[in-house]
N, C-alpha and C positions, 0 to 999 in steps of 0.2 A: 437544718435546725435539730439539735439533739434533744434527748428527752429532758436533760437538765434545763435546757433553755425553755421548754414548754412549761415545766414546773415553775421556773423563774417568772414567766410571763403571768401565770396564774396567781403566784404570790403578789406580784406587782399590782394586778388588778384588785386583788382583795384589799391590799393596803390603801390603795387610792380610794376605793369605795368607803372604807372606814374613816380616812382623813376627810373626804368630802363630806360625809355625815357629820363629823365633828365641826367642820366649818359652818355647815348650814345651822347647826344647833347653837353655835356661839354667836353668829352674826344675825340669825333670823332671816338670812337671804336664801330662799328656797331653790334659786336657780344656779347655785354654785356647784360645780362638778369638775372632775378631772378628765381630760382627753389627751392621749399621747404624752402623758407625764406633765401636762401643762394645766394650769387652773383656768377655768372659764366661768364667766357670769353670763348665763344664757349662751349666745353665740359670740360673745366679746371675750377675747383672751386677756387675762389679767397678768401683766409681767411680774416676774420675780426679780426685783431689782437688787436686793441685797445678797451679796455673794454667799453668806453663811446659811441662806435659806435654800440654796441649790442642793437638792438631794436626788438620789436615784434610788427608787424603791427596789430595784433589782440588786442593788449593792449595799446600801445603807440599812442599818437595823430599823425597827419600827419606831423606837424612841426618837431617832432623828427625823423620820417622816412625820411623826405626830407633832414634833417640835416646830417643824416648818409649817405645818398647817395652823398651829397656834399663833405662830408669828404673823402669818397672812391674815388670820382673823383679827388680830389686834390692829394690823395696818388698816384693814377695811373699817374697823370701828373707830379708830382714833386719829386717823390722818385725813385731812381735807386734801383730796387729790388735786383740786384746782389751785389751791394755795401752793401746794408743793410744786406743781408744774411751773407756776409763775416765778417761783424763786430758784428753780433748779439751774445751775450754770451750764454753759455750752461745752466748756472744756472737758474731754473725757475723764481725765483723772480727778478733776474737781467734782464732776458729776458722780463719779464712783463714791468719793468720800461723802458727799452730801446725801446720796441715797442710803449709804450705810448708816450714817448718823440719824437719819429720820426713822429707820427701822429700829435702831437701838433705843430711840426715844419711845416708840410705842410699846416696846417690850418691857419698859418700866411701868406700864399701865396695867399690869396683871392684877385682877381683883384679889382682895385679901383672902377670900374664901376659896381660891384656886391655887394652893401651893404646888400642886402637881404640875400645872402649867409653867409656873416660875422655874421649877426644877428642870422641866423639858427644855426650856429656852437656854438655861445655863449650860446644860449638858450639850446642846447643839452648838452653841458658840465655842465652847472648849473643844469639841470634836473637830469642828472646822478649823480652829486655830492649830491644833496639832497636825491635822492633815496638810494645811498650807505650809507650816514650818518644815515638816518632813519631806515635802515635795521638792525642796531645794530652792523655792522661789525667793526665799529671804536671803540667799547667798549674795545677791547684788545690793548695792547701796539703796537703789530706788525701792526694790521689793521690801527690804528691811524697814525703810522709812514708812511705807504704807502699812505694813503689818504692825509696827510699833504704835502708829496713830490709832489704829483700830483697837489695840489692846488698851492703850491709855484712855480713850473715850468710853469704852465698855466698862473699864474699871471705875471711872469716875461716876458714870450714870448709875451703876448698880451698887456702888460702895462696896466693892469686892476687890481682892487682890488680883493682879494680872496672873495669867497662866504660869504656874510654878515652873513648868518644864522649860519655858523660854525666858524666864525673868532675868537671869544673868545675861543672856544672849542679847537682849534689847536695852540693857541698862545704859550703855553709852549713848545710843541714839535717843533714848528717853530723856536723859539728862540734857542733851543738847536742844530738846524741844520745849522744855518746861518754861523757859522764859517767853518764847514766842507764843505758846498755846495757853499759858496759865490763865489769863483772864477769860478766854473763850471757854476753856474746860470748866471753870467755875460757873459760868453762865449756863452751860448745857445742864448741869445738875439743878440749878436754881429755876430754870425756865422750862423744864421738861414737860410741864402740864399746859404750856402755852405755845402752840405750834409756831405762830408768827414770830414771837419773840425768840423762841429757840432757834428758828431758822437763821436769824442774824448771826448768832454765835456759830452755828454749823457752817454757814457760808464763810465766815472768817477763817475757820480751820481749814475748809477746803481750798481757799485761795492761798493760804500759807503753804499747804502741802503742794498745791499745783505749781506754785512759783518755785519751790525747791526742786521739784521734779524736772521742771523746764530747765532750771540752772544746771542740774546734774547732767541732763542730756546734752546741753550745749557744751559742757565741760568735757564730757566724754567724747563727743564728736565721732571721729572715725578710729578712735583708739581701740585696737583689737582687744586689749586687756580688759575693756569695759563691756565687751559683748555680752558676757553672762549677766551682768547687772541689767543691761538694756532688755535682754531677753526675759529676765525675771519680771521687770516692771510691765513689760508688754503682756506678758501672760496674766499678770494680775489685773491689769486694765481690761483685758479681753474677757474676763469673767462676766462682764455684762453682755457680751456679744455671743455667748456660747449657748444660749437658751434654745436654739434650733438644732443643736447637735443630735445625731441619731443614736448616740449611746454606744454600748459595748456590742462589738460584732458577734460575740458569743450569745447574745440574747435574742429575743424576738424583735426584728427590726420594725420600726414604726413606718407607716406609709409617709412618703415625703410629699409635701405640698408647699405652696407659697402664694404670693399675690399675683394676680393677673391684671396688668395694667389695661389690656384690652377690655376685660370684663368690667373693671371699675369705671373706665371711661364711658362705657355704655350704660352707666347707672345700673349695673347688674342686670341688664336686659340681654338675655341669651338669644344669640342669632343663629339661624340655619340658612345656609346659602340656597339650598334647594331640598325639597322633600319628594321630588319627582321619582327618585329611584328607591325610596324607603319601601319596606314591606313588613308585614306581620304574616307568619306563615306557620302552618302545622309542621312541626319538626319531622314527623314520620314521613312527610312527603318529599323530604330532601334526600332520603336514603332508599336504596333499592330494598325490596321486601326480603329478598334472600340474605342480604347483608344484615338487615335488622334482626332476622331470626338467629343468624350466627352470633351477633353481638348479644342478643338476649340470652343465648346459651352460655356465653362467657360470664355474663353478669350473674345468672343464676348459680353458676358453679362457684364463683367467688363468694357470693352471698351466703351460700350453704356453709361455708367454712367460718363465717363470722360468729364470734361468741356472744351474740346479742339476743337477749330474751325479750321478744316483742311485747308479750302481755305485761311484763314488768315496766317496760318503757311506756306503754300505754297508760298504765296506772300512775306513773310519775308525771306524765303529761296531764292526765286528768286532775292530779292534785293542784296544778297551777291554772288549769282552764275550766274545770267544772264549776258550775254555778247552780245554786238551788233554784228549781223552777216548780211551779204548781202543775201537778199532773193528775187532774181529776179530784174527786171528793170521796171521802169514806163516810158512809151513812151508818145509822144505828149505833152511834158512839155515846158513851155515858158523860161526855163533857165536850165542849166546843161551842158552836153556834146552834141556835135552836132551829130544828127542821119543822117548818110550819105544816107539812103534810102529815106529821105524826102527833100533832096536838090532840087529835081525837083519841089517841090511845091513852093520853093522860087522863081523859074523862073516864074511859071504861076501865082503865087499870091504873089507879092512883100511885101504885108502887113502881110503875115502869119508869126506868131511868134512861133507857136507850132512845132519847128523843133528839140527839144532837148529830151535827155532822162537822167534819174537819177537812180542810184542804190537805190533799196528799202532796208532799214536797219530795221531789227526787232530784238528784244531781244530774245535770245535763250540760252540753256544750253548745253555746251560741257563738261560734268562732269560725273564722276562715283564715287559713294560713297559707301564704303564698311563698314558695322558695324561688328565688331569682338567681340564677347561676351566670357568672361572668364567663362567657365563652371566647375570651381573648387568647392569643396564642400560647402564652405561658400556662394557662390553666389545663391544657390538654395532658400535661405531664402528671397532673393530680386527678384526672377526671374519673378513674375507676373508683378510688375510695370516696370521692365526692358524690358519685352517682349512688353508691351503696349507702352512704349516709343519708342522702336525700330520700331514697326509697324506703329505708327503715323508718325515717320520721313520717312520711306519708302514710305508710301502712299502720303505724302506731296511732296517728291522729285520726285516721278512719275508724279505728277500733273504738274511739271515745266519741264518734259522731261529729268531729270537725271537718269542715269543707277544706279542700286542699287543691293547690295549683302547682305545677312545676313549669317554670319559664326559664328562658335563656335569652341572652343578647350578645350580638357580634356585629360585624359590618359585612356589607355585601362584597367588599373587595379590599385588597391591601392598598395603602398609599392613596386613598381618596377615591379611586375608581371613577365612574361616570360623573359624579359630583365635582370632582377635582378637574376633570377635563372640561366641564361646562364653565367652571370658574376661569380656567385658562383661556377658554374661547371668549369669554365675556370681557377680557381686558384685565383680569386679575385685580378687581377692586379691593381696596384695603379693608381689613376687619371683616372678613366674610362670615365669621362664626364657624359653626360645625360644617366641615368640608368632606364628608364621606356619606356613603349610603348605608343607613342603619338597617339591621335585620333583627327583628324581634321574633323569637321562636316559642311556640307553645308545645311542650312535651306532654302535658296533661292539663286539661281544663277542670274547673271545679264541678262540671256536670258529669265527668266520667270518673268511675272508680279506678283504683290502682290496677285491678285485675284487667280491666278493659283497655287501660292505657299502657300496660307494662311493655308491650312490644315497641310502642312509639318512644318510650322513655330510653330504650337501647340506642336511639339515634345519637345520644350524647357521646357515645364511644367512637363516632365518626371524626377522625382527626381533622379533615379539611373544612369542618364547620367553624373552626377556631382561627379568628383573624384578629381584629382589633376591638377595643372596647369603649363605648360611649355610655358611661354609667348613669349620668344625671337623667338623660331622656328615658333610659330603661327603668329607673326607679319611678319616675313619673308615670310611665305606661303601666307598670305593675300596680301602682297605687290606684290608678283609675279603674283598672280591672276589679280590684278589691272593693272599691266604692260602689260598683254595680251590684255587689252581692247583698243579700238581705240580712246577713248575720250582723249582730250588734258589735262584736269585737273583731277587728281586722289586723292581722300581723303580717308583715313582709320581712323575710329574712334574706339578705343579700349575701351571696357566697362568693368571695372574690380573693384573688392572691396579689392584687396590685392596684395602683391608681388608674384612673381613666387614661387611655392612651390611644391617640389616633395621629399618626405622623403627619398627614396632610393638614389637619386642623391645627396641630401644634406649630407647624412651620409658617402657616399663614396668619396665625394670631400670636400666641406666646405659649410657652410650655405649660402654664398653669390654667389655661383658659377652661379646659374641661373639668379640672380639679375644682375650681371655683364654682362652676355650675353645679357640680355634684353637692357640694357643701351647701349651696343655696337651696337646692331641691330638698335635701334632707332636713335643713332647718325649717323650711316652709311647711313641710308635711308634719313635722314634729310640733310646730306651733298650732297648726290646724287640729291636731289631736284625733283625727278620724282614722288614721293608720299608724300603727306602731312600726317604725322602721328600725330593724336590727342589722348589725353587721357581723358576719362570720368570716374572720380572716384565715385564709389557708396559708399558714407560715408567716403571717403578717398582722401587725397591730393596726386595725383600721380606725382607731379612735380619732385621728384627725378628721374623719368624715362622719362617724356615727357615734352618738352619745352612749348608745348601748351596744356593746360589741364584745366579741370573744376571739382570742387568737388561738388557733388549733395547729397541730402538726399532723398533716396527712401522710408524712413519711412513716409514721408509726401505725401499727394496726389499730383499726377502730375497736374501741372497748367500751364497756359500760360506764366508765368514768367520764369519757368524752360525752356520751349522751346525757349523763346527769348534769354536766356543765351547760349543755345546750338547753336543757329544761330549765335550769336556774336562769339563763339568759332570757328565755321566753317569759319566765315568771317575774323578771324585772330585777334580778339581783346583781346584774353587771352594769357598772357605769351609767348610773342615772344622772 
C-alpha cells in the first residue's frame, strides 16, 4: 500500500464520519453510521438501491458523498420500507427501475428551507448521468432505453430539463416512449407525496421498460452484433449487485466478509468442538531467555531510531483520557464551603475571611487500555513496527497513569492440530464449530509496568508463534480481562491485518463462520457498553467488523501523524 493510498483511506474515513453525522442530524436516528463504505443502522446494513447514490469516498468529491447521504436521509424519512417491499417487482430490470423511481420521489421532498440539499441532489444525479453516458453503457439499445427512462422520470419529477449534454442523444428513444409512458409520467409528478398511489405509476413504468428489455433480448438472441447492447444492459442491471465490491486495488482494501449459513442455522450460537487443548500462557515462557534478550536488543535499537516524542504523545493521550477528580481539600480559603472548625476565629476576629475550604480538582486517568495483537501468519511480516507502536503507546499511557495490557492470540497448531484429529476420530460430525486449539498469550499484564515486562514483550519477534487466528474468542477473552479491572473506562484495541482465519474450521463449517462470530462478539460488547472495542488495521480497513477503526500502513516509518490518528481513534473521532 502506497502513502497515497494511506492518505486516501484517511480522507475516506473523514468523509464517512461527516456524512454519518449529517444523516444522524437529518433523521434523528442516533445509530446510523458507515462501515466499509456501507451505511448501517446499528448492526443492520441499509442497502443503497438507487444507482445514482452509489459513491466511492476515495474517488468522488465531497459534494457527491454529501448528496448520497442527503438522499439516504430522505429515503429513511419519507419512504415506508414495508410498503415498498410489498410492491417491489421480482424481475431484476423492473426492480431496478422501481427502486430508482422511489428514490427520485423522496428526493422531491427536500424541505424548502434546505436549498443546499436540493442543489446537492441535482448535482449528484447529473454527475451520475454524465459518468454513465461516458462509460459507454448507453451504446446498446437496452442501456440507452434504461438511461432515457431515468432522465425522463427525473426531469418530470423535478420540473427541470434533462441533462443538456445527452439531450440530443436520447431524443429518438425519448420520442418513442412518450406515448407509452405519458400517463404514468404525469401520475408520478401528481402523486409524489402519496407513496402508495405513486407506486402504481412507478410499477406501470417498470413493467413497460421490463417488457421492452425482454423483447429486445429475445430479438437479439445470439446475434453477435448485439453483444455490446446486451453487455451494456447487463452492466446497468448489475449496478444493484455491485454493493459488495472491494473497490480500487490502489486504495486500502476492506476486510472481506459474508454470511455464514452454519452460524445462522445455529441461531448465531457459536460452537467449539473441544477446549481440551486450549491454553492461556505467559508469552515469555515460550521463548528461550537468550533469544528474548537478543530480540530485546534488536527492538531497543529500532526504537531508538524512531522520531517519536513520548512526553508529547502522553500529553495527547491525556487530552482524551484525563478526567477531573477530587484530590484533597484546600483550607483557609476566602470563599467556598464554610469550615466549621474555624468558626471560633470569626468570633475572635470578626474581619477574618479565611474561613472556607474548597475541593482540589486535578486531572487524572481512570482508564485501562488493552492492546490485542493478531498473531496469525501474515502478521509476522509487520511485527517489528507493530511491536514498536504498541510499546510506544504503552509507555505513553503509563506516563498518564493508565493501566495497560499487551495480549496476543494465535492457534496451537496449523490445520486444526489435536482438535481436528479428535473430530476425525469422533466420526466427523457436521457443524463442529471451532476446530483448532487456541493459544492466548500475555506479553504484559496490567499489574506489571512496561519496564518489568519489556523482556517478555520481545517474544513478539519470535516467528514460529504466528499460526492462525480465531479473533472472536480472543476479543471476548481480552474483554473479560478488562472487566476484571477496577478502572471505570476500559478500552480494547485489536491490531490485525486480516479476517479471522483457521483452515480446519473453515473447511468443516463454511468460509465465514469465524467472521460472523467476530462480528457478533464486537456487536455484543458494543451494546453492553462496558468495553470500548476499537480496530487498528495493518494495511486493511477493518470497518466490516469494528465500528470504530483506523487503517494504517506499517510499510511506512512510524511517525507522529500516525500516533495522532490513534489518539483520535481512542478519543472517539473515527467511525462512530
